[in-house]
C-alpha positions as CSV (number, residue, x, y, z in Angstrom):
1,M,29.8,-157.9,107.4
2,S,28.7,-161.6,107.2
3,A,31.0,-164.4,106.2
4,N,28.8,-165.0,103.2
5,Q,29.3,-161.4,102.0
6,I,33.1,-161.5,102.6
7,I,33.4,-164.7,100.6
8,K,31.3,-163.3,97.7
9,D,33.2,-160.0,97.7
10,H,36.5,-161.9,97.4
11,D,35.0,-163.9,94.4
12,K,34.0,-160.6,92.7
13,W,37.5,-159.2,93.3
14,R,39.0,-162.3,91.7
15,K,36.7,-162.0,88.7
16,G,37.3,-158.3,88.2
17,A,33.7,-157.5,89.1
18,G,34.2,-155.2,92.0
19,G,34.3,-156.5,95.5
20,A,37.6,-156.6,97.4
21,Q,40.3,-159.0,98.4
22,A,39.1,-160.4,101.7
23,G,39.9,-162.8,104.5
24,L,37.8,-164.5,107.1
25,S,38.9,-164.2,110.7
26,G,36.7,-165.2,113.7
27,E,33.7,-165.7,111.5
28,S,31.1,-168.4,111.3
29,D,29.4,-169.9,108.2
30,G,26.8,-172.5,107.1
31,D,25.9,-171.5,103.6
32,S,26.3,-173.1,100.2
33,Y,28.5,-171.8,97.4
34,S,29.1,-172.8,93.8
35,G,31.5,-171.7,91.1
36,L,33.4,-169.2,93.2
37,D,37.0,-168.1,92.7
38,L,38.5,-168.0,96.2
39,D,42.2,-168.2,95.2
40,F,44.5,-166.5,97.7
41,I,41.8,-166.1,100.3
42,T,43.0,-166.4,104.0
43,I,40.8,-168.1,106.6
44,T,41.7,-167.9,110.2
45,S,39.9,-168.9,113.4
46,T,36.6,-169.4,111.5
47,C,33.9,-172.1,112.1
48,F,32.2,-173.7,109.1
49,N,29.2,-175.9,110.1
50,G,27.3,-177.6,107.3
51,S,28.7,-175.4,104.6
52,S,29.2,-176.7,101.1
53,F,31.5,-175.7,98.3
54,T,30.9,-176.9,94.7
55,S,33.3,-176.2,91.7
56,T,35.1,-173.6,93.8
57,T,38.8,-172.9,93.6
58,F,41.1,-172.3,96.6
59,K,44.4,-172.2,94.8
60,D,47.3,-170.8,96.9
61,A,44.9,-170.0,99.7
62,S,45.7,-170.3,103.4
63,W,43.5,-171.8,106.1
64,S,44.6,-171.8,109.8
65,S,43.2,-172.6,113.2
66,S,39.7,-173.1,111.8
67,Q,37.0,-175.7,112.3
68,F,35.1,-177.5,109.6
69,T,32.1,-179.6,110.6
70,G,29.9,-181.5,108.1
71,V,31.4,-179.5,105.3
72,R,31.2,-180.9,101.7
73,F,33.7,-180.0,99.0
74,T,32.7,-181.2,95.5
75,G,34.8,-180.7,92.4
76,C,36.9,-178.0,94.0
77,S,40.4,-177.0,93.1
78,M,42.8,-176.8,96.1
79,E,46.2,-176.9,94.4
80,D,49.0,-175.4,96.7
81,L,46.5,-174.8,99.4
82,A,48.2,-174.5,102.9
83,I,46.2,-175.8,105.8
84,T,47.6,-175.4,109.4
85,G,46.1,-176.3,112.7
86,C,42.6,-176.9,111.5
87,T,40.0,-179.5,112.6
88,F,37.8,-181.3,110.1
89,T,34.9,-183.4,111.4
90,N,32.5,-185.5,109.2
91,C,33.7,-183.6,106.1
92,T,33.6,-184.9,102.5
93,F,36.0,-184.2,99.7
94,S,34.8,-185.5,96.4
95,N,36.4,-185.2,93.0
96,C,38.7,-182.5,94.3
97,N,42.1,-181.5,92.9
98,M,44.3,-181.3,95.9
99,Q,47.6,-181.5,94.1
100,S,50.6,-180.1,96.1
101,L,48.3,-179.3,99.0
102,K,50.2,-178.9,102.3
103,M,48.5,-179.9,105.6
104,T,50.2,-179.5,108.9
105,G,49.0,-180.2,112.5
106,C,45.4,-180.9,111.6
107,D,42.8,-183.2,113.1
108,L,40.7,-185.2,110.7
109,Q,37.7,-187.0,112.3
110,S,35.5,-189.3,110.2
111,C,36.4,-187.5,106.9
112,N,36.0,-189.0,103.5
113,Y,38.0,-188.5,100.4
114,D,36.6,-189.8,97.1
115,K,38.3,-189.7,93.7
116,C,40.5,-186.9,94.7
117,M,43.8,-185.9,93.0
118,M,46.4,-185.7,95.8
119,K,49.5,-186.0,93.8
120,D,52.6,-184.4,95.4
121,S,50.5,-183.4,98.5
122,Q,52.2,-183.3,101.9
123,M,50.7,-184.1,105.3
124,S,52.7,-183.8,108.5
125,D,51.8,-184.2,112.2
126,C,48.1,-184.9,111.5
127,T,45.7,-187.2,113.2
128,G,42.8,-189.1,111.6
129,G,40.3,-190.8,113.8
130,G,36.7,-192.1,114.0
131,G,37.0,-194.1,110.8
132,G,36.8,-192.1,107.6
133,S,37.9,-193.3,104.2
134,M,40.0,-192.6,101.2
135,S,38.8,-194.2,98.0
136,D,40.1,-194.2,94.4
137,C,42.5,-191.3,95.1
138,D,45.7,-190.6,93.2
139,M,48.5,-190.0,95.8
140,S,51.5,-190.3,93.5
141,G,54.5,-188.5,94.9
142,A,52.6,-187.7,98.1
143,G,54.4,-187.6,101.5
144,M,53.3,-188.2,105.1
145,S,55.3,-187.7,108.2
146,G,54.3,-188.0,111.9
147,C,50.7,-188.9,111.1
148,T,48.4,-191.3,112.9
149,F,45.2,-192.8,111.5
150,T,42.8,-194.9,113.5
151,G,40.0,-197.0,112.0
152,A,40.4,-195.5,108.6
153,T,39.6,-197.3,105.3
154,L,41.9,-196.9,102.4
155,T,40.6,-198.4,99.1
156,G,41.6,-198.3,95.5
157,A,44.3,-195.7,96.0
158,V,47.4,-195.3,93.9
159,Y,50.6,-194.8,95.8
160,S,53.5,-194.3,93.4
161,G,56.7,-192.8,94.7
162,T,55.2,-191.9,98.1
163,Q,57.2,-191.5,101.2
164,W,55.8,-192.2,104.7
165,A,57.9,-191.5,107.8
166,G,57.0,-191.9,111.4
167,C,53.4,-192.8,110.6
168,K,51.0,-195.1,112.5
169,F,47.9,-197.0,111.2
170,Q,45.8,-198.5,114.0
171,G,42.9,-200.8,113.3
172,C,42.6,-199.6,109.6
173,T,41.4,-201.4,106.5
174,W,43.5,-201.4,103.4
175,K,41.9,-202.8,100.3
176,N,43.1,-202.9,96.6
177,L,46.0,-200.5,97.1
178,G,49.0,-200.3,94.8
179,F,52.4,-199.2,96.2
180,I,55.0,-198.6,93.5
181,N,58.6,-197.5,94.4
182,C,57.5,-196.2,97.8
183,Q,59.6,-195.5,100.9
184,W,58.4,-196.4,104.4
185,T,60.5,-195.4,107.4
186,G,59.3,-196.0,111.0
187,V,55.8,-197.0,109.9
188,D,53.5,-198.9,112.3
189,I,50.7,-201.0,110.7
190,L,48.9,-202.3,113.8
191,D,45.8,-204.6,113.9
192,C,45.0,-203.7,110.3
193,H,43.2,-205.8,107.7
194,C,44.9,-205.6,104.3
195,D,43.4,-207.2,101.3
196,G,44.5,-207.1,97.6
197,I,47.7,-205.1,98.3
198,Q,50.2,-205.0,95.4
199,G,53.7,-203.7,96.0
200,E,56.5,-203.1,93.5
201,G,59.9,-201.8,94.6
202,V,58.8,-200.9,98.1
203,K,61.6,-200.1,100.5
204,G,60.9,-200.1,104.2
205,E,62.9,-199.6,107.4
206,K,61.7,-200.0,111.0
207,V,58.3,-201.1,109.7
208,V,56.1,-202.8,112.4
209,Y,53.0,-204.8,111.4
210,Y,51.9,-206.5,114.7
211,G,48.4,-207.9,114.6
212,S,47.8,-207.1,111.0
213,F,46.5,-209.6,108.5
214,F,47.4,-209.5,104.8
215,E,45.5,-211.6,102.2
216,N,45.6,-211.7,98.4
217,S,48.6,-209.5,98.6
218,E,52.0,-209.5,96.9
219,F,55.2,-207.4,97.1
220,K,57.7,-207.8,94.3
221,N,61.3,-206.6,94.2
222,S,60.7,-205.1,97.6
223,N,62.9,-204.8,100.7
224,I,61.2,-204.3,104.0
225,N,63.2,-204.5,107.3
226,T,66.2,-206.1,105.5
227,V,69.8,-205.1,106.2
């Protein structure tokens, strides 16, 4: 059975229109989908190349050891989605609800996130390279640990109550970001260009910012690397 048929059968099952609960394992896909209900679907060791998902829901789903290349997610719901050991290359997430999403051990190459809700999401031991961007996203209450980003662009994002631990930003661009009551522990900000950064109540320990340049930026009531 093709990946397309498996996916559509799961959608039918979710909508009570027949089909069957399904999971993808060792499949490949390059099709376009819209308006599907893929809640609780499991995706394992599957390759998506040029696929697109519009207004599709993946709530409480599980993705592992899969590859996504040039995949576009538009207006999708991904609340409580668990993603482990996946590789995303040149993918785009636009206007997606990624609240409480958990991502572990993933590689994100040249991926873009635009106007996504990422409140209370968690990212650990992930790597982002080849540029990529995150613009106008709400990351309130989000957490990152053990993550490395190289050449990424972060613009217009809201970081309220976020916690970063053991993270590294190398050669990144930060523009018009707001940090409110955030906690940074063991964060390296290296050779980054930071413009229009507004911080309030930021607490930081073991924060390194060698080679980085901050302009038009201000941190109020903040304590960074103070004893």
